[in-house]
C-alpha positions as CSV (number, residue, x, y, z in Angstrom):
1,M,-0.7,-35.1,-30.2
2,G,-0.3,-32.9,-27.2
3,G,-1.3,-29.8,-29.1
4,A,1.3,-30.5,-31.8
5,L,0.7,-30.5,-35.5
6,V,2.2,-33.7,-37.0
7,A,2.2,-35.5,-40.4
8,F,-0.9,-37.7,-40.8
9,G,1.3,-40.8,-41.1
10,D,3.1,-40.0,-37.9
11,A,0.0,-39.7,-35.7
12,R,-0.3,-42.3,-33.0
13,V,-2.8,-43.3,-30.3
14,P,-1.4,-45.1,-27.2
15,I,-2.4,-48.8,-26.9
16,E,-4.3,-48.2,-23.7
17,D,-6.2,-45.2,-24.9
18,R,-9.8,-45.6,-23.5
19,G,-11.3,-44.7,-26.8
20,L,-9.5,-47.6,-28.4
21,V,-10.1,-50.2,-25.7
22,F,-13.5,-49.2,-24.3
23,G,-15.1,-47.0,-27.0
24,E,-15.1,-44.1,-24.5
25,S,-15.0,-41.4,-27.1
26,L,-17.0,-39.0,-29.2
27,Y,-16.4,-37.7,-32.7
28,E,-17.6,-35.1,-35.1
29,V,-17.4,-34.8,-38.9
30,I,-17.6,-31.2,-40.1
31,P,-18.1,-30.2,-43.7
32,V,-15.6,-27.7,-45.1
33,A,-16.5,-25.8,-48.3
34,G,-15.1,-22.7,-49.8
35,G,-12.3,-23.0,-47.3
36,K,-14.6,-22.6,-44.4
37,P,-15.9,-25.1,-41.8
38,R,-19.7,-25.1,-42.1
39,L,-22.2,-25.4,-39.2
40,F,-19.1,-25.3,-37.0
41,E,-20.8,-23.9,-33.9
42,A,-23.4,-26.6,-33.9
43,H,-20.8,-29.4,-34.2
44,I,-18.8,-27.9,-31.4
45,E,-21.8,-27.7,-29.1
46,R,-22.9,-31.2,-29.8
47,M,-19.5,-32.6,-28.8
48,R,-19.5,-30.4,-25.7
49,Q,-22.9,-31.6,-24.6
50,G,-22.0,-35.3,-25.4
51,A,-18.8,-35.0,-23.4
52,E,-20.7,-33.5,-20.4
53,Q,-23.2,-36.4,-20.5
54,I,-20.6,-39.2,-20.5
55,G,-18.2,-37.4,-18.1
56,L,-15.4,-36.7,-20.6
57,P,-13.3,-33.7,-19.8
58,G,-11.3,-31.8,-22.4
59,A,-13.8,-30.9,-25.1
60,P,-12.1,-27.9,-26.9
61,S,-13.6,-24.4,-26.5
62,A,-14.9,-22.6,-29.6
63,D,-11.6,-20.6,-29.7
64,E,-9.5,-23.8,-29.5
65,W,-11.5,-25.4,-32.3
66,Q,-10.9,-22.3,-34.5
67,A,-7.2,-22.4,-33.7
68,I,-7.0,-26.2,-34.5
69,Y,-8.9,-25.7,-37.8
70,G,-6.7,-22.8,-38.7
71,E,-3.5,-24.8,-38.3
72,L,-4.9,-27.7,-40.3
73,A,-6.2,-25.4,-43.0
74,E,-2.9,-23.7,-43.3
75,A,-1.0,-27.0,-43.5
76,E,-3.4,-28.8,-45.9
77,K,-4.6,-26.0,-48.2
78,I,-7.9,-27.8,-48.7
79,D,-10.9,-25.9,-50.1
80,E,-13.4,-28.7,-49.9
81,G,-13.3,-31.5,-47.5
82,L,-14.2,-32.9,-44.1
83,L,-12.8,-32.1,-40.7
84,Y,-12.7,-35.1,-38.5
85,A,-12.3,-34.7,-34.7
86,Q,-12.3,-37.2,-31.8
87,L,-12.2,-36.8,-28.1
88,T,-11.4,-39.8,-25.9
89,G,-11.1,-40.6,-22.2
90,G,-7.3,-40.6,-22.5
91,T,-4.8,-43.2,-21.5
92,A,-4.9,-45.3,-18.3
93,P,-4.3,-48.9,-17.2
94,R,-7.1,-51.0,-18.6
95,M,-9.8,-50.9,-16.0
96,H,-13.5,-50.1,-16.7
97,V,-13.3,-47.3,-14.1
98,A,-10.0,-45.5,-14.3
99,S,-8.2,-45.7,-11.0
100,E,-6.5,-42.3,-11.4
101,P,-7.3,-39.0,-13.2
102,R,-6.3,-39.1,-16.8
103,E,-5.6,-36.5,-19.5
104,P,-8.2,-36.7,-22.3
105,T,-7.0,-37.2,-25.9
106,F,-8.2,-35.0,-28.6
107,F,-7.1,-35.2,-32.2
108,A,-8.3,-33.8,-35.5
109,Y,-7.5,-34.0,-39.2
110,L,-8.6,-32.5,-42.5
111,R,-9.1,-34.5,-45.6
112,S,-10.2,-33.7,-49.1
113,F,-13.7,-34.6,-50.0
114,R,-16.0,-33.8,-52.9
115,F,-19.6,-33.2,-51.9
116,P,-22.3,-34.6,-54.2
117,R,-23.2,-32.4,-57.2
118,A,-26.4,-32.3,-59.2
119,E,-25.5,-35.4,-61.2
120,E,-25.0,-37.6,-58.1
121,V,-28.1,-36.3,-56.5
122,A,-30.1,-37.1,-59.7
123,R,-28.9,-40.7,-59.5
124,G,-29.9,-40.9,-55.8
125,V,-29.0,-43.9,-53.6
126,R,-30.6,-47.2,-52.8
127,A,-31.3,-48.4,-49.2
128,I,-32.5,-51.4,-47.3
129,K,-34.4,-51.8,-44.1
130,H,-32.4,-53.3,-41.3
131,P,-33.1,-54.1,-37.6
132,D,-31.6,-51.6,-35.3
133,E,-29.1,-53.5,-33.1
134,R,-27.2,-50.6,-31.7
135,W,-26.9,-49.6,-28.0
136,G,-29.5,-47.5,-26.3
137,R,-27.9,-44.0,-26.5
138,C,-27.5,-43.4,-30.2
139,D,-28.3,-39.7,-29.5
140,L,-24.6,-39.5,-28.4
141,K,-22.1,-39.4,-31.3
142,T,-19.8,-42.0,-29.9
143,T,-17.4,-44.1,-31.8
144,M,-19.2,-47.4,-31.0
145,L,-20.1,-48.0,-34.6
146,L,-19.9,-51.8,-35.0
147,A,-23.6,-52.3,-35.4
148,A,-23.8,-49.4,-37.9
149,T,-20.8,-50.9,-39.8
150,L,-22.6,-54.3,-40.0
151,A,-25.8,-52.7,-41.2
152,K,-23.8,-50.8,-43.9
153,R,-22.1,-54.1,-44.9
154,A,-25.6,-55.7,-45.2
155,A,-26.7,-52.9,-47.4
156,A,-23.6,-53.1,-49.6
157,D,-24.2,-56.9,-50.0
158,R,-27.5,-56.0,-51.5
159,G,-26.3,-53.3,-53.8
160,A,-27.4,-50.4,-51.6
161,S,-25.4,-47.7,-49.8
162,E,-27.5,-47.1,-46.7
163,A,-29.4,-49.1,-44.1
164,L,-32.6,-47.6,-42.6
165,L,-32.6,-48.8,-39.0
166,I,-36.0,-50.2,-37.8
167,G,-36.7,-50.5,-34.0
168,S,-38.3,-53.5,-32.4
169,D,-41.6,-51.5,-32.3
170,G,-41.5,-51.2,-36.1
171,G,-40.5,-47.5,-36.0
172,V,-38.1,-46.0,-38.5
173,R,-35.2,-44.4,-36.6
174,E,-32.4,-43.2,-38.9
175,G,-29.9,-44.4,-41.4
176,A,-26.7,-46.1,-40.3
177,S,-24.8,-42.9,-41.0
178,S,-27.6,-40.4,-41.8
179,N,-30.9,-38.9,-40.7
180,V,-34.1,-39.8,-42.6
181,F,-36.7,-37.5,-44.1
182,L,-40.0,-38.2,-45.8
183,V,-41.8,-36.0,-48.2
184,E,-45.6,-36.1,-47.9
185,G,-47.2,-33.7,-50.4
186,R,-45.7,-30.4,-49.5
187,S,-44.7,-31.4,-46.0
188,I,-41.4,-32.8,-44.7
189,V,-41.4,-35.4,-41.9
190,T,-38.5,-36.8,-39.9
191,P,-38.7,-39.4,-37.2
192,E,-39.1,-38.1,-33.7
193,Q,-36.0,-37.4,-31.6
194,S,-35.2,-40.0,-29.0
195,H,-32.3,-41.8,-27.5
196,H,-32.3,-43.9,-30.6
197,V,-31.8,-41.0,-33.0
198,L,-28.7,-38.8,-33.4
199,P,-29.6,-35.1,-33.3
200,G,-27.9,-34.5,-36.6
201,V,-26.4,-31.1,-37.3
202,T,-27.4,-31.2,-41.0
203,R,-30.9,-32.2,-40.1
204,P,-32.1,-28.8,-38.8
205,F,-30.1,-27.0,-41.5
206,I,-32.0,-28.9,-44.2
207,A,-35.2,-28.3,-42.3
208,S,-34.6,-24.6,-42.3
209,L,-34.0,-24.7,-46.1
210,A,-37.3,-26.5,-46.5
211,T,-39.0,-23.8,-44.5
212,N,-37.5,-21.1,-46.7
213,A,-38.7,-23.0,-49.7
214,G,-42.3,-22.8,-48.4
215,L,-42.6,-26.4,-47.3
216,G,-44.3,-27.5,-44.1
217,V,-41.6,-29.0,-41.9
218,V,-42.9,-31.4,-39.2
219,R,-40.5,-32.7,-36.6
220,D,-40.8,-35.3,-33.8
221,E,-43.4,-37.5,-35.4
222,P,-43.5,-41.3,-35.3
223,V,-42.7,-42.9,-38.6
224,D,-43.4,-46.6,-39.1
225,V,-42.5,-48.7,-42.1
226,A,-45.9,-48.4,-43.7
227,R,-45.6,-44.6,-43.6
228,L,-42.0,-44.8,-45.0
229,E,-43.3,-46.9,-47.9
230,R,-46.2,-44.5,-48.7
231,A,-43.9,-41.5,-48.8
232,D,-43.8,-39.4,-52.0
233,E,-40.0,-39.1,-51.5
234,V,-37.4,-40.2,-49.0
235,F,-34.1,-38.5,-48.6
236,L,-31.1,-38.7,-46.2
237,T,-29.1,-35.9,-44.6
238,S,-25.6,-36.0,-43.2
239,S,-22.4,-33.9,-43.2
240,S,-21.0,-35.6,-46.2
241,Q,-24.2,-36.1,-48.3
242,L,-26.0,-32.9,-47.4
243,A,-29.4,-34.0,-48.8
244,M,-29.5,-37.2,-50.9
245,P,-32.6,-38.7,-52.4
246,V,-33.4,-42.4,-51.9
247,V,-34.7,-44.0,-55.1
248,A,-35.4,-47.5,-53.8
249,I,-35.8,-49.3,-50.5
250,D,-35.3,-53.1,-50.6
251,D,-35.5,-52.9,-54.4
252,R,-38.9,-51.3,-54.2
253,P,-39.0,-47.9,-55.9
254,V,-39.6,-44.8,-53.8
255,G,-42.3,-42.7,-55.4
256,T,-41.5,-42.7,-59.1
257,G,-38.2,-44.5,-58.6
258,S,-36.1,-41.4,-59.4
259,A,-34.8,-38.5,-57.4
260,G,-37.7,-36.5,-56.3
261,P,-38.1,-32.7,-56.9
262,V,-38.3,-31.7,-53.3
263,A,-35.1,-33.5,-52.3
264,S,-33.3,-32.4,-55.4
265,D,-34.2,-28.8,-54.7
266,L,-33.1,-29.0,-51.1
267,A,-29.8,-30.5,-52.2
268,A,-29.3,-27.6,-54.6
269,R,-30.1,-25.1,-51.9
270,A,-27.6,-26.7,-49.5
271,R,-24.9,-26.5,-52.1
272,R,-25.6,-22.9,-52.7
273,A,-25.6,-22.2,-49.0
274,F,-22.2,-23.8,-48.7
275,D,-20.8,-22.0,-51.8
276,I,-20.3,-25.4,-53.6
277,E,-20.2,-24.9,-57.4
């Protein structure tokens, strides 16, 4: 709110904010553990690059991000949580192309969140396959999340928590709110990066943990549905889940139908790296 710290319930966005009426906005969700924002620089850089690509001014500098987090942390006293930040095209009369320069809108808030522990990881999650109906630039972390929301709703209707999005070519892309990994023997495979796949910040972090664990990490490989269904393990990565095993897809067990050893080990390594007890 113009650089001011306000109570959560008092925060407001103008009715003609371009993020609200046109979806002209980017966002980041940053894990906070042990009182520290994790993978902070990578999240900052992703927003900066996204803002440059869609012509949004006003992405905060690293120093500004640190100051914003510092104020929120001091006010909220949260040791474990998620930092949400959004940058929009600002407020202007409702026209597709703004007729005058506008001041961008940036806001952020910090909320408590408990990252999955060993017991949640051991249970894993269920997923469904779902057609990818999103727009063509999903490599940008915009707030245009209707298609992802509908996919999540379809998953929930079938007793699952994630939808694995399948392109018209039959390729596996990503989850509605996660990146996807396959375990094939001692190798880790993730669908190739494209305009249809968000360059997740947690994705390379987990890949680096896999390398440290002596696994072969393969990136940028096509993954079709048949390959997905043959995998020894499937797991998801995201800022909120870190690494989460998938135990069933469309009610068909993945591997043994329980959380696999590779995904479980990587989840434990991620918790240790973030100082999560």
